[in-house]
Chimera marker file (.cmm) of the C-alpha trace (Angstrom):
<marker_set name="trace">
<marker id="1" x="32.774" y="-147.722" z="26.942" r="1" g="1" b="0" radius="0.5"/>
<marker id="2" x="33.683" y="-144.276" z="25.655" r="1" g="1" b="0" radius="0.5"/>
<marker id="3" x="36.163" y="-142.107" z="27.485" r="1" g="1" b="0" radius="0.5"/>
<marker id="4" x="36.333" y="-138.335" z="27.162" r="1" g="1" b="0" radius="0.5"/>
<marker id="5" x="39.725" y="-136.972" z="26.129" r="1" g="1" b="0" radius="0.5"/>
<marker id="6" x="39.436" y="-133.286" z="26.947" r="1" g="1" b="0" radius="0.5"/>
<marker id="7" x="39.728" y="-132.138" z="30.546" r="1" g="1" b="0" radius="0.5"/>
<marker id="8" x="37.729" y="-128.951" z="29.996" r="1" g="1" b="0" radius="0.5"/>
<marker id="9" x="34.228" y="-130.163" z="29.131" r="1" g="1" b="0" radius="0.5"/>
<marker id="10" x="32.474" y="-126.789" z="29.359" r="1" g="1" b="0" radius="0.5"/>
<marker id="11" x="34.906" y="-124.949" z="27.126" r="1" g="1" b="0" radius="0.5"/>
<marker id="12" x="33.768" y="-123.733" z="23.714" r="1" g="1" b="0" radius="0.5"/>
<marker id="13" x="36.164" y="-122.662" z="20.965" r="1" g="1" b="0" radius="0.5"/>
<marker id="14" x="36.669" y="-118.921" z="20.658" r="1" g="1" b="0" radius="0.5"/>
<marker id="15" x="37.373" y="-117.414" z="17.243" r="1" g="1" b="0" radius="0.5"/>
<marker id="16" x="41.151" y="-117.913" z="17.512" r="1" g="1" b="0" radius="0.5"/>
<marker id="17" x="40.706" y="-121.553" z="18.557" r="1" g="1" b="0" radius="0.5"/>
<marker id="18" x="38.235" y="-122.181" z="15.736" r="1" g="1" b="0" radius="0.5"/>
<marker id="19" x="40.332" y="-120.580" z="13.019" r="1" g="1" b="0" radius="0.5"/>
<marker id="20" x="43.563" y="-122.060" z="14.376" r="1" g="1" b="0" radius="0.5"/>
<marker id="21" x="42.163" y="-125.516" z="13.675" r="1" g="1" b="0" radius="0.5"/>
<marker id="22" x="40.284" y="-124.783" z="10.457" r="1" g="1" b="0" radius="0.5"/>
<marker id="23" x="43.045" y="-122.764" z="8.814" r="1" g="1" b="0" radius="0.5"/>
<marker id="24" x="45.515" y="-125.530" z="9.618" r="1" g="1" b="0" radius="0.5"/>
<marker id="25" x="43.287" y="-128.109" z="7.938" r="1" g="1" b="0" radius="0.5"/>
<marker id="26" x="42.599" y="-125.718" z="5.052" r="1" g="1" b="0" radius="0.5"/>
<marker id="27" x="46.301" y="-125.203" z="4.323" r="1" g="1" b="0" radius="0.5"/>
<marker id="28" x="46.774" y="-128.951" z="4.060" r="1" g="1" b="0" radius="0.5"/>
<marker id="29" x="44.345" y="-129.093" z="1.153" r="1" g="1" b="0" radius="0.5"/>
<marker id="30" x="46.603" y="-126.793" z="-0.811" r="1" g="1" b="0" radius="0.5"/>
<marker id="31" x="49.053" y="-129.713" z="-0.739" r="1" g="1" b="0" radius="0.5"/>
<marker id="32" x="46.874" y="-131.096" z="-3.544" r="1" g="1" b="0" radius="0.5"/>
<marker id="33" x="48.364" y="-128.417" z="-5.781" r="1" g="1" b="0" radius="0.5"/>
<marker id="34" x="51.952" y="-129.164" z="-4.660" r="1" g="1" b="0" radius="0.5"/>
<marker id="35" x="51.663" y="-132.858" z="-5.451" r="1" g="1" b="0" radius="0.5"/>
<marker id="36" x="49.638" y="-132.512" z="-8.636" r="1" g="1" b="0" radius="0.5"/>
<marker id="37" x="51.741" y="-129.797" z="-10.224" r="1" g="1" b="0" radius="0.5"/>
<marker id="38" x="54.945" y="-131.614" z="-9.292" r="1" g="1" b="0" radius="0.5"/>
<marker id="39" x="53.818" y="-134.746" z="-11.108" r="1" g="1" b="0" radius="0.5"/>
<marker id="40" x="52.588" y="-132.783" z="-14.137" r="1" g="1" b="0" radius="0.5"/>
<marker id="41" x="55.765" y="-130.682" z="-14.251" r="1" g="1" b="0" radius="0.5"/>
<marker id="42" x="57.853" y="-133.817" z="-13.956" r="1" g="1" b="0" radius="0.5"/>
<marker id="43" x="56.017" y="-135.292" z="-16.957" r="1" g="1" b="0" radius="0.5"/>
<marker id="44" x="56.495" y="-132.107" z="-19.016" r="1" g="1" b="0" radius="0.5"/>
<marker id="45" x="60.169" y="-131.659" z="-18.144" r="1" g="1" b="0" radius="0.5"/>
<marker id="46" x="60.986" y="-135.398" z="-18.408" r="1" g="1" b="0" radius="0.5"/>
<marker id="47" x="62.644" y="-135.340" z="-14.969" r="1" g="1" b="0" radius="0.5"/>
<marker id="48" x="61.662" y="-138.921" z="-14.211" r="1" g="1" b="0" radius="0.5"/>
<marker id="49" x="63.306" y="-140.134" z="-17.428" r="1" g="1" b="0" radius="0.5"/>
<marker id="50" x="66.610" y="-138.593" z="-16.372" r="1" g="1" b="0" radius="0.5"/>
<marker id="51" x="66.365" y="-139.957" z="-12.833" r="1" g="1" b="0" radius="0.5"/>
<marker id="52" x="65.563" y="-143.440" z="-14.156" r="1" g="1" b="0" radius="0.5"/>
<marker id="53" x="69.057" y="-143.563" z="-15.694" r="1" g="1" b="0" radius="0.5"/>
<marker id="54" x="70.302" y="-144.010" z="-12.114" r="1" g="1" b="0" radius="0.5"/>
<marker id="55" x="69.941" y="-147.423" z="-10.447" r="1" g="1" b="0" radius="0.5"/>
<marker id="56" x="66.580" y="-146.529" z="-8.871" r="1" g="1" b="0" radius="0.5"/>
<marker id="57" x="63.357" y="-148.431" z="-9.478" r="1" g="1" b="0" radius="0.5"/>
<marker id="58" x="60.302" y="-146.546" z="-10.691" r="1" g="1" b="0" radius="0.5"/>
<marker id="59" x="58.258" y="-147.542" z="-7.647" r="1" g="1" b="0" radius="0.5"/>
<marker id="60" x="61.000" y="-146.394" z="-5.270" r="1" g="1" b="0" radius="0.5"/>
<marker id="61" x="61.158" y="-143.075" z="-7.094" r="1" g="1" b="0" radius="0.5"/>
<marker id="62" x="57.358" y="-142.605" z="-6.851" r="1" g="1" b="0" radius="0.5"/>
<marker id="63" x="57.417" y="-143.470" z="-3.136" r="1" g="1" b="0" radius="0.5"/>
<marker id="64" x="60.166" y="-140.887" z="-2.699" r="1" g="1" b="0" radius="0.5"/>
<marker id="65" x="58.090" y="-138.201" z="-4.418" r="1" g="1" b="0" radius="0.5"/>
<marker id="66" x="55.012" y="-138.944" z="-2.304" r="1" g="1" b="0" radius="0.5"/>
<marker id="67" x="57.036" y="-139.243" z="0.913" r="1" g="1" b="0" radius="0.5"/>
<marker id="68" x="58.770" y="-135.929" z="0.216" r="1" g="1" b="0" radius="0.5"/>
<marker id="69" x="55.428" y="-134.165" z="-0.238" r="1" g="1" b="0" radius="0.5"/>
<marker id="70" x="53.992" y="-135.790" z="2.902" r="1" g="1" b="0" radius="0.5"/>
<marker id="71" x="57.035" y="-134.743" z="4.952" r="1" g="1" b="0" radius="0.5"/>
<marker id="72" x="56.873" y="-131.200" z="3.561" r="1" g="1" b="0" radius="0.5"/>
<marker id="73" x="53.201" y="-130.892" z="4.552" r="1" g="1" b="0" radius="0.5"/>
<marker id="74" x="53.842" y="-132.406" z="8.003" r="1" g="1" b="0" radius="0.5"/>
<marker id="75" x="56.570" y="-129.817" z="8.622" r="1" g="1" b="0" radius="0.5"/>
<marker id="76" x="54.250" y="-127.027" z="7.487" r="1" g="1" b="0" radius="0.5"/>
<marker id="77" x="51.541" y="-128.275" z="9.831" r="1" g="1" b="0" radius="0.5"/>
<marker id="78" x="53.945" y="-128.501" z="12.759" r="1" g="1" b="0" radius="0.5"/>
<marker id="79" x="54.835" y="-124.863" z="12.171" r="1" g="1" b="0" radius="0.5"/>
<marker id="80" x="51.142" y="-123.909" z="11.888" r="1" g="1" b="0" radius="0.5"/>
<marker id="81" x="49.966" y="-125.888" z="14.917" r="1" g="1" b="0" radius="0.5"/>
<marker id="82" x="52.819" y="-125.134" z="17.309" r="1" g="1" b="0" radius="0.5"/>
<marker id="83" x="53.185" y="-121.564" z="16.051" r="1" g="1" b="0" radius="0.5"/>
<marker id="84" x="49.458" y="-121.049" z="16.629" r="1" g="1" b="0" radius="0.5"/>
<marker id="85" x="49.758" y="-122.479" z="20.116" r="1" g="1" b="0" radius="0.5"/>
<marker id="86" x="52.720" y="-120.289" z="21.033" r="1" g="1" b="0" radius="0.5"/>
<marker id="87" x="51.858" y="-117.028" z="19.296" r="1" g="1" b="0" radius="0.5"/>
<marker id="88" x="48.048" y="-117.014" z="19.191" r="1" g="1" b="0" radius="0.5"/>
<marker id="89" x="47.338" y="-119.324" z="22.177" r="1" g="1" b="0" radius="0.5"/>
<marker id="90" x="45.193" y="-121.662" z="20.048" r="1" g="1" b="0" radius="0.5"/>
<marker id="91" x="43.697" y="-124.308" z="22.325" r="1" g="1" b="0" radius="0.5"/>
<marker id="92" x="44.213" y="-127.896" z="21.152" r="1" g="1" b="0" radius="0.5"/>
<marker id="93" x="43.235" y="-129.416" z="24.499" r="1" g="1" b="0" radius="0.5"/>
<marker id="94" x="44.729" y="-132.672" z="25.685" r="1" g="1" b="0" radius="0.5"/>
<marker id="95" x="43.961" y="-134.245" z="22.324" r="1" g="1" b="0" radius="0.5"/>
<marker id="96" x="46.945" y="-132.863" z="20.430" r="1" g="1" b="0" radius="0.5"/>
<marker id="97" x="48.209" y="-136.359" z="19.565" r="1" g="1" b="0" radius="0.5"/>
<marker id="98" x="44.849" y="-137.443" z="18.156" r="1" g="1" b="0" radius="0.5"/>
<marker id="99" x="44.520" y="-134.144" z="16.296" r="1" g="1" b="0" radius="0.5"/>
<marker id="100" x="47.953" y="-134.597" z="14.733" r="1" g="1" b="0" radius="0.5"/>
<marker id="101" x="47.044" y="-138.146" z="13.642" r="1" g="1" b="0" radius="0.5"/>
<marker id="102" x="43.894" y="-136.818" z="11.964" r="1" g="1" b="0" radius="0.5"/>
<marker id="103" x="45.988" y="-134.101" z="10.301" r="1" g="1" b="0" radius="0.5"/>
<marker id="104" x="48.513" y="-136.673" z="9.045" r="1" g="1" b="0" radius="0.5"/>
<marker id="105" x="45.641" y="-138.689" z="7.550" r="1" g="1" b="0" radius="0.5"/>
<marker id="106" x="44.393" y="-135.529" z="5.833" r="1" g="1" b="0" radius="0.5"/>
<marker id="107" x="47.914" y="-134.897" z="4.494" r="1" g="1" b="0" radius="0.5"/>
<marker id="108" x="48.028" y="-138.388" z="2.981" r="1" g="1" b="0" radius="0.5"/>
<marker id="109" x="44.578" y="-137.820" z="1.456" r="1" g="1" b="0" radius="0.5"/>
<marker id="110" x="45.654" y="-134.473" z="-0.027" r="1" g="1" b="0" radius="0.5"/>
<marker id="111" x="48.755" y="-136.068" z="-1.563" r="1" g="1" b="0" radius="0.5"/>
<marker id="112" x="46.629" y="-138.878" z="-3.001" r="1" g="1" b="0" radius="0.5"/>
<marker id="113" x="44.165" y="-136.434" z="-4.577" r="1" g="1" b="0" radius="0.5"/>
<marker id="114" x="47.070" y="-134.371" z="-5.905" r="1" g="1" b="0" radius="0.5"/>
<marker id="115" x="48.699" y="-137.462" z="-7.391" r="1" g="1" b="0" radius="0.5"/>
<marker id="116" x="45.392" y="-138.417" z="-9.005" r="1" g="1" b="0" radius="0.5"/>
<marker id="117" x="45.066" y="-134.973" z="-10.566" r="1" g="1" b="0" radius="0.5"/>
<marker id="118" x="48.727" y="-134.951" z="-11.595" r="1" g="1" b="0" radius="0.5"/>
<marker id="119" x="48.422" y="-138.303" z="-13.343" r="1" g="1" b="0" radius="0.5"/>
<marker id="120" x="45.111" y="-137.561" z="-15.083" r="1" g="1" b="0" radius="0.5"/>
<marker id="121" x="45.272" y="-133.893" z="-16.068" r="1" g="1" b="0" radius="0.5"/>
<marker id="122" x="47.579" y="-132.652" z="-18.781" r="1" g="1" b="0" radius="0.5"/>
<marker id="123" x="49.324" y="-129.596" z="-17.372" r="1" g="1" b="0" radius="0.5"/>
<marker id="124" x="50.083" y="-127.668" z="-14.197" r="1" g="1" b="0" radius="0.5"/>
<marker id="125" x="47.668" y="-124.835" z="-14.988" r="1" g="1" b="0" radius="0.5"/>
<marker id="126" x="44.750" y="-127.240" z="-15.332" r="1" g="1" b="0" radius="0.5"/>
<marker id="127" x="45.632" y="-128.940" z="-12.038" r="1" g="1" b="0" radius="0.5"/>
<marker id="128" x="45.919" y="-125.593" z="-10.252" r="1" g="1" b="0" radius="0.5"/>
<marker id="129" x="42.626" y="-124.430" z="-11.768" r="1" g="1" b="0" radius="0.5"/>
<marker id="130" x="40.681" y="-127.544" z="-10.775" r="1" g="1" b="0" radius="0.5"/>
<marker id="131" x="42.239" y="-127.452" z="-7.312" r="1" g="1" b="0" radius="0.5"/>
<marker id="132" x="41.357" y="-123.776" z="-6.856" r="1" g="1" b="0" radius="0.5"/>
<marker id="133" x="37.731" y="-124.699" z="-7.508" r="1" g="1" b="0" radius="0.5"/>
<marker id="134" x="37.382" y="-127.846" z="-5.394" r="1" g="1" b="0" radius="0.5"/>
<marker id="135" x="39.424" y="-126.707" z="-2.379" r="1" g="1" b="0" radius="0.5"/>
<marker id="136" x="37.193" y="-123.724" z="-1.426" r="1" g="1" b="0" radius="0.5"/>
<marker id="137" x="34.093" y="-125.881" z="-1.941" r="1" g="1" b="0" radius="0.5"/>
<marker id="138" x="35.493" y="-128.578" z="0.368" r="1" g="1" b="0" radius="0.5"/>
<marker id="139" x="36.452" y="-125.925" z="2.924" r="1" g="1" b="0" radius="0.5"/>
<marker id="140" x="33.051" y="-124.203" z="2.798" r="1" g="1" b="0" radius="0.5"/>
<marker id="141" x="31.174" y="-127.486" z="3.169" r="1" g="1" b="0" radius="0.5"/>
<marker id="142" x="33.541" y="-128.586" z="5.945" r="1" g="1" b="0" radius="0.5"/>
<marker id="143" x="32.814" y="-125.495" z="8.077" r="1" g="1" b="0" radius="0.5"/>
<marker id="144" x="36.304" y="-124.178" z="7.363" r="1" g="1" b="0" radius="0.5"/>
<marker id="145" x="35.319" y="-120.544" z="6.991" r="1" g="1" b="0" radius="0.5"/>
<marker id="146" x="32.463" y="-120.426" z="9.477" r="1" g="1" b="0" radius="0.5"/>
<marker id="147" x="30.344" y="-123.085" z="11.158" r="1" g="1" b="0" radius="0.5"/>
<marker id="148" x="27.089" y="-123.431" z="9.268" r="1" g="1" b="0" radius="0.5"/>
<marker id="149" x="24.276" y="-125.291" z="11.015" r="1" g="1" b="0" radius="0.5"/>
<marker id="150" x="22.743" y="-127.883" z="8.728" r="1" g="1" b="0" radius="0.5"/>
<marker id="151" x="20.243" y="-130.685" z="8.675" r="1" g="1" b="0" radius="0.5"/>
<marker id="152" x="18.640" y="-132.897" z="6.104" r="1" g="1" b="0" radius="0.5"/>
<marker id="153" x="19.937" y="-132.710" z="2.556" r="1" g="1" b="0" radius="0.5"/>
<marker id="154" x="22.420" y="-129.899" z="3.250" r="1" g="1" b="0" radius="0.5"/>
<marker id="155" x="23.963" y="-131.907" z="6.102" r="1" g="1" b="0" radius="0.5"/>
<marker id="156" x="24.281" y="-134.870" z="3.736" r="1" g="1" b="0" radius="0.5"/>
<marker id="157" x="26.030" y="-132.628" z="1.184" r="1" g="1" b="0" radius="0.5"/>
<marker id="158" x="28.338" y="-131.179" z="3.871" r="1" g="1" b="0" radius="0.5"/>
<marker id="159" x="29.351" y="-134.692" z="4.884" r="1" g="1" b="0" radius="0.5"/>
<marker id="160" x="30.665" y="-135.307" z="1.352" r="1" g="1" b="0" radius="0.5"/>
<marker id="161" x="33.533" y="-132.927" z="2.128" r="1" g="1" b="0" radius="0.5"/>
<marker id="162" x="36.597" y="-134.585" z="3.653" r="1" g="1" b="0" radius="0.5"/>
<marker id="163" x="37.273" y="-131.352" z="5.551" r="1" g="1" b="0" radius="0.5"/>
<marker id="164" x="33.928" y="-131.757" z="7.323" r="1" g="1" b="0" radius="0.5"/>
<marker id="165" x="35.151" y="-135.032" z="8.808" r="1" g="1" b="0" radius="0.5"/>
<marker id="166" x="38.613" y="-133.705" z="9.619" r="1" g="1" b="0" radius="0.5"/>
<marker id="167" x="37.429" y="-130.511" z="11.333" r="1" g="1" b="0" radius="0.5"/>
<marker id="168" x="34.641" y="-132.212" z="13.241" r="1" g="1" b="0" radius="0.5"/>
<marker id="169" x="36.940" y="-135.041" z="14.335" r="1" g="1" b="0" radius="0.5"/>
<marker id="170" x="39.462" y="-132.579" z="15.704" r="1" g="1" b="0" radius="0.5"/>
<marker id="171" x="36.840" y="-130.433" z="17.454" r="1" g="1" b="0" radius="0.5"/>
<marker id="172" x="35.188" y="-133.540" z="18.943" r="1" g="1" b="0" radius="0.5"/>
<marker id="173" x="38.555" y="-134.727" z="20.263" r="1" g="1" b="0" radius="0.5"/>
<marker id="174" x="39.332" y="-131.319" z="21.774" r="1" g="1" b="0" radius="0.5"/>
<marker id="175" x="35.934" y="-130.343" z="23.192" r="1" g="1" b="0" radius="0.5"/>
<marker id="176" x="34.066" y="-133.615" z="23.863" r="1" g="1" b="0" radius="0.5"/>
<link id1="1" id2="2" r="1" g="1" b="0" radius="0.2"/>
<link id1="2" id2="3" r="1" g="1" b="0" radius="0.2"/>
<link id1="3" id2="4" r="1" g="1" b="0" radius="0.2"/>
<link id1="4" id2="5" r="1" g="1" b="0" radius="0.2"/>
<link id1="5" id2="6" r="1" g="1" b="0" radius="0.2"/>
<link id1="6" id2="7" r="1" g="1" b="0" radius="0.2"/>
<link id1="7" id2="8" r="1" g="1" b="0" radius="0.2"/>
<link id1="8" id2="9" r="1" g="1" b="0" radius="0.2"/>
<link id1="9" id2="10" r="1" g="1" b="0" radius="0.2"/>
<link id1="10" id2="11" r="1" g="1" b="0" radius="0.2"/>
<link id1="11" id2="12" r="1" g="1" b="0" radius="0.2"/>
<link id1="12" id2="13" r="1" g="1" b="0" radius="0.2"/>
<link id1="13" id2="14" r="1" g="1" b="0" radius="0.2"/>
<link id1="14" id2="15" r="1" g="1" b="0" radius="0.2"/>
<link id1="15" id2="16" r="1" g="1" b="0" radius="0.2"/>
<link id1="16" id2="17" r="1" g="1" b="0" radius="0.2"/>
<link id1="17" id2="18" r="1" g="1" b="0" radius="0.2"/>
<link id1="18" id2="19" r="1" g="1" b="0" radius="0.2"/>
<link id1="19" id2="20" r="1" g="1" b="0" radius="0.2"/>
<link id1="20" id2="21" r="1" g="1" b="0" radius="0.2"/>
<link id1="21" id2="22" r="1" g="1" b="0" radius="0.2"/>
<link id1="22" id2="23" r="1" g="1" b="0" radius="0.2"/>
<link id1="23" id2="24" r="1" g="1" b="0" radius="0.2"/>
<link id1="24" id2="25" r="1" g="1" b="0" radius="0.2"/>
<link id1="25" id2="26" r="1" g="1" b="0" radius="0.2"/>
<link id1="26" id2="27" r="1" g="1" b="0" radius="0.2"/>
<link id1="27" id2="28" r="1" g="1" b="0" radius="0.2"/>
<link id1="28" id2="29" r="1" g="1" b="0" radius="0.2"/>
<link id1="29" id2="30" r="1" g="1" b="0" radius="0.2"/>
<link id1="30" id2="31" r="1" g="1" b="0" radius="0.2"/>
<link id1="31" id2="32" r="1" g="1" b="0" radius="0.2"/>
<link id1="32" id2="33" r="1" g="1" b="0" radius="0.2"/>
<link id1="33" id2="34" r="1" g="1" b="0" radius="0.2"/>
<link id1="34" id2="35" r="1" g="1" b="0" radius="0.2"/>
<link id1="35" id2="36" r="1" g="1" b="0" radius="0.2"/>
<link id1="36" id2="37" r="1" g="1" b="0" radius="0.2"/>
<link id1="37" id2="38" r="1" g="1" b="0" radius="0.2"/>
<link id1="38" id2="39" r="1" g="1" b="0" radius="0.2"/>
<link id1="39" id2="40" r="1" g="1" b="0" radius="0.2"/>
<link id1="40" id2="41" r="1" g="1" b="0" radius="0.2"/>
<link id1="41" id2="42" r="1" g="1" b="0" radius="0.2"/>
<link id1="42" id2="43" r="1" g="1" b="0" radius="0.2"/>
<link id1="43" id2="44" r="1" g="1" b="0" radius="0.2"/>
<link id1="44" id2="45" r="1" g="1" b="0" radius="0.2"/>
<link id1="45" id2="46" r="1" g="1" b="0" radius="0.2"/>
<link id1="46" id2="47" r="1" g="1" b="0" radius="0.2"/>
<link id1="47" id2="48" r="1" g="1" b="0" radius="0.2"/>
<link id1="48" id2="49" r="1" g="1" b="0" radius="0.2"/>
<link id1="49" id2="50" r="1" g="1" b="0" radius="0.2"/>
<link id1="50" id2="51" r="1" g="1" b="0" radius="0.2"/>
<link id1="51" id2="52" r="1" g="1" b="0" radius="0.2"/>
<link id1="52" id2="53" r="1" g="1" b="0" radius="0.2"/>
<link id1="53" id2="54" r="1" g="1" b="0" radius="0.2"/>
<link id1="54" id2="55" r="1" g="1" b="0" radius="0.2"/>
<link id1="55" id2="56" r="1" g="1" b="0" radius="0.2"/>
<link id1="56" id2="57" r="1" g="1" b="0" radius="0.2"/>
<link id1="57" id2="58" r="1" g="1" b="0" radius="0.2"/>
<link id1="58" id2="59" r="1" g="1" b="0" radius="0.2"/>
<link id1="59" id2="60" r="1" g="1" b="0" radius="0.2"/>
<link id1="60" id2="61" r="1" g="1" b="0" radius="0.2"/>
<link id1="61" id2="62" r="1" g="1" b="0" radius="0.2"/>
<link id1="62" id2="63" r="1" g="1" b="0" radius="0.2"/>
<link id1="63" id2="64" r="1" g="1" b="0" radius="0.2"/>
<link id1="64" id2="65" r="1" g="1" b="0" radius="0.2"/>
<link id1="65" id2="66" r="1" g="1" b="0" radius="0.2"/>
<link id1="66" id2="67" r="1" g="1" b="0" radius="0.2"/>
<link id1="67" id2="68" r="1" g="1" b="0" radius="0.2"/>
<link id1="68" id2="69" r="1" g="1" b="0" radius="0.2"/>
<link id1="69" id2="70" r="1" g="1" b="0" radius="0.2"/>
<link id1="70" id2="71" r="1" g="1" b="0" radius="0.2"/>
<link id1="71" id2="72" r="1" g="1" b="0" radius="0.2"/>
<link id1="72" id2="73" r="1" g="1" b="0" radius="0.2"/>
<link id1="73" id2="74" r="1" g="1" b="0" radius="0.2"/>
<link id1="74" id2="75" r="1" g="1" b="0" radius="0.2"/>
<link id1="75" id2="76" r="1" g="1" b="0" radius="0.2"/>
<link id1="76" id2="77" r="1" g="1" b="0" radius="0.2"/>
<link id1="77" id2="78" r="1" g="1" b="0" radius="0.2"/>
<link id1="78" id2="79" r="1" g="1" b="0" radius="0.2"/>
<link id1="79" id2="80" r="1" g="1" b="0" radius="0.2"/>
<link id1="80" id2="81" r="1" g="1" b="0" radius="0.2"/>
<link id1="81" id2="82" r="1" g="1" b="0" radius="0.2"/>
<link id1="82" id2="83" r="1" g="1" b="0" radius="0.2"/>
<link id1="83" id2="84" r="1" g="1" b="0" radius="0.2"/>
<link id1="84" id2="85" r="1" g="1" b="0" radius="0.2"/>
<link id1="85" id2="86" r="1" g="1" b="0" radius="0.2"/>
<link id1="86" id2="87" r="1" g="1" b="0" radius="0.2"/>
<link id1="87" id2="88" r="1" g="1" b="0" radius="0.2"/>
<link id1="88" id2="89" r="1" g="1" b="0" radius="0.2"/>
<link id1="89" id2="90" r="1" g="1" b="0" radius="0.2"/>
<link id1="90" id2="91" r="1" g="1" b="0" radius="0.2"/>
<link id1="91" id2="92" r="1" g="1" b="0" radius="0.2"/>
<link id1="92" id2="93" r="1" g="1" b="0" radius="0.2"/>
<link id1="93" id2="94" r="1" g="1" b="0" radius="0.2"/>
<link id1="94" id2="95" r="1" g="1" b="0" radius="0.2"/>
<link id1="95" id2="96" r="1" g="1" b="0" radius="0.2"/>
<link id1="96" id2="97" r="1" g="1" b="0" radius="0.2"/>
<link id1="97" id2="98" r="1" g="1" b="0" radius="0.2"/>
<link id1="98" id2="99" r="1" g="1" b="0" radius="0.2"/>
<link id1="99" id2="100" r="1" g="1" b="0" radius="0.2"/>
<link id1="100" id2="101" r="1" g="1" b="0" radius="0.2"/>
<link id1="101" id2="102" r="1" g="1" b="0" radius="0.2"/>
<link id1="102" id2="103" r="1" g="1" b="0" radius="0.2"/>
<link id1="103" id2="104" r="1" g="1" b="0" radius="0.2"/>
<link id1="104" id2="105" r="1" g="1" b="0" radius="0.2"/>
<link id1="105" id2="106" r="1" g="1" b="0" radius="0.2"/>
<link id1="106" id2="107" r="1" g="1" b="0" radius="0.2"/>
<link id1="107" id2="108" r="1" g="1" b="0" radius="0.2"/>
<link id1="108" id2="109" r="1" g="1" b="0" radius="0.2"/>
<link id1="109" id2="110" r="1" g="1" b="0" radius="0.2"/>
<link id1="110" id2="111" r="1" g="1" b="0" radius="0.2"/>
<link id1="111" id2="112" r="1" g="1" b="0" radius="0.2"/>
<link id1="112" id2="113" r="1" g="1" b="0" radius="0.2"/>
<link id1="113" id2="114" r="1" g="1" b="0" radius="0.2"/>
<link id1="114" id2="115" r="1" g="1" b="0" radius="0.2"/>
<link id1="115" id2="116" r="1" g="1" b="0" radius="0.2"/>
<link id1="116" id2="117" r="1" g="1" b="0" radius="0.2"/>
<link id1="117" id2="118" r="1" g="1" b="0" radius="0.2"/>
<link id1="118" id2="119" r="1" g="1" b="0" radius="0.2"/>
<link id1="119" id2="120" r="1" g="1" b="0" radius="0.2"/>
<link id1="120" id2="121" r="1" g="1" b="0" radius="0.2"/>
<link id1="121" id2="122" r="1" g="1" b="0" radius="0.2"/>
<link id1="122" id2="123" r="1" g="1" b="0" radius="0.2"/>
<link id1="123" id2="124" r="1" g="1" b="0" radius="0.2"/>
<link id1="124" id2="125" r="1" g="1" b="0" radius="0.2"/>
<link id1="125" id2="126" r="1" g="1" b="0" radius="0.2"/>
<link id1="126" id2="127" r="1" g="1" b="0" radius="0.2"/>
<link id1="127" id2="128" r="1" g="1" b="0" radius="0.2"/>
<link id1="128" id2="129" r="1" g="1" b="0" radius="0.2"/>
<link id1="129" id2="130" r="1" g="1" b="0" radius="0.2"/>
<link id1="130" id2="131" r="1" g="1" b="0" radius="0.2"/>
<link id1="131" id2="132" r="1" g="1" b="0" radius="0.2"/>
<link id1="132" id2="133" r="1" g="1" b="0" radius="0.2"/>
<link id1="133" id2="134" r="1" g="1" b="0" radius="0.2"/>
<link id1="134" id2="135" r="1" g="1" b="0" radius="0.2"/>
<link id1="135" id2="136" r="1" g="1" b="0" radius="0.2"/>
<link id1="136" id2="137" r="1" g="1" b="0" radius="0.2"/>
<link id1="137" id2="138" r="1" g="1" b="0" radius="0.2"/>
<link id1="138" id2="139" r="1" g="1" b="0" radius="0.2"/>
<link id1="139" id2="140" r="1" g="1" b="0" radius="0.2"/>
<link id1="140" id2="141" r="1" g="1" b="0" radius="0.2"/>
<link id1="141" id2="142" r="1" g="1" b="0" radius="0.2"/>
<link id1="142" id2="143" r="1" g="1" b="0" radius="0.2"/>
<link id1="143" id2="144" r="1" g="1" b="0" radius="0.2"/>
<link id1="144" id2="145" r="1" g="1" b="0" radius="0.2"/>
<link id1="145" id2="146" r="1" g="1" b="0" radius="0.2"/>
<link id1="146" id2="147" r="1" g="1" b="0" radius="0.2"/>
<link id1="147" id2="148" r="1" g="1" b="0" radius="0.2"/>
<link id1="148" id2="149" r="1" g="1" b="0" radius="0.2"/>
<link id1="149" id2="150" r="1" g="1" b="0" radius="0.2"/>
<link id1="150" id2="151" r="1" g="1" b="0" radius="0.2"/>
<link id1="151" id2="152" r="1" g="1" b="0" radius="0.2"/>
<link id1="152" id2="153" r="1" g="1" b="0" radius="0.2"/>
<link id1="153" id2="154" r="1" g="1" b="0" radius="0.2"/>
<link id1="154" id2="155" r="1" g="1" b="0" radius="0.2"/>
<link id1="155" id2="156" r="1" g="1" b="0" radius="0.2"/>
<link id1="156" id2="157" r="1" g="1" b="0" radius="0.2"/>
<link id1="157" id2="158" r="1" g="1" b="0" radius="0.2"/>
<link id1="158" id2="159" r="1" g="1" b="0" radius="0.2"/>
<link id1="159" id2="160" r="1" g="1" b="0" radius="0.2"/>
<link id1="160" id2="161" r="1" g="1" b="0" radius="0.2"/>
<link id1="161" id2="162" r="1" g="1" b="0" radius="0.2"/>
<link id1="162" id2="163" r="1" g="1" b="0" radius="0.2"/>
<link id1="163" id2="164" r="1" g="1" b="0" radius="0.2"/>
<link id1="164" id2="165" r="1" g="1" b="0" radius="0.2"/>
<link id1="165" id2="166" r="1" g="1" b="0" radius="0.2"/>
<link id1="166" id2="167" r="1" g="1" b="0" radius="0.2"/>
<link id1="167" id2="168" r="1" g="1" b="0" radius="0.2"/>
<link id1="168" id2="169" r="1" g="1" b="0" radius="0.2"/>
<link id1="169" id2="170" r="1" g="1" b="0" radius="0.2"/>
<link id1="170" id2="171" r="1" g="1" b="0" radius="0.2"/>
<link id1="171" id2="172" r="1" g="1" b="0" radius="0.2"/>
<link id1="172" id2="173" r="1" g="1" b="0" radius="0.2"/>
<link id1="173" id2="174" r="1" g="1" b="0" radius="0.2"/>
<link id1="174" id2="175" r="1" g="1" b="0" radius="0.2"/>
<link id1="175" id2="176" r="1" g="1" b="0" radius="0.2"/>
</marker_set>
């Protein structure tokens, strides 16, 4: 049995509601660059080698790096979401908790992609360049700039974007 979460079933997102959600999810993707360039910069500057002289295990250090980036992105999202609610009256419905869980999952995904790029690409410029190409594509396909009706092959292609799933999950929780 499925239960509706939102109290206002007839409400549709206005432009501020739409962009309040999509810009929040878009900003998270830029966390890919934070994580990736940190790992690449750490490799170039040999920061990890110096930290490993302390009694800290390598795995604990890596968990600390990832956790720090996740916490930084969570704080940024709290500012975006609650600032948008207070200043711009962005409507998150009664599904704010579910929306924040989806956002936290997106943050973890962005950090994982950033770590992948940071470990596999040679320098910060390359990571930033690749990220600056894939992020707008993900956002466009995920209806981050404007909702684009799709069916067939284009809908299949849109569903390859993680932002498609994030944005649609949040909007379904708010407006379904």
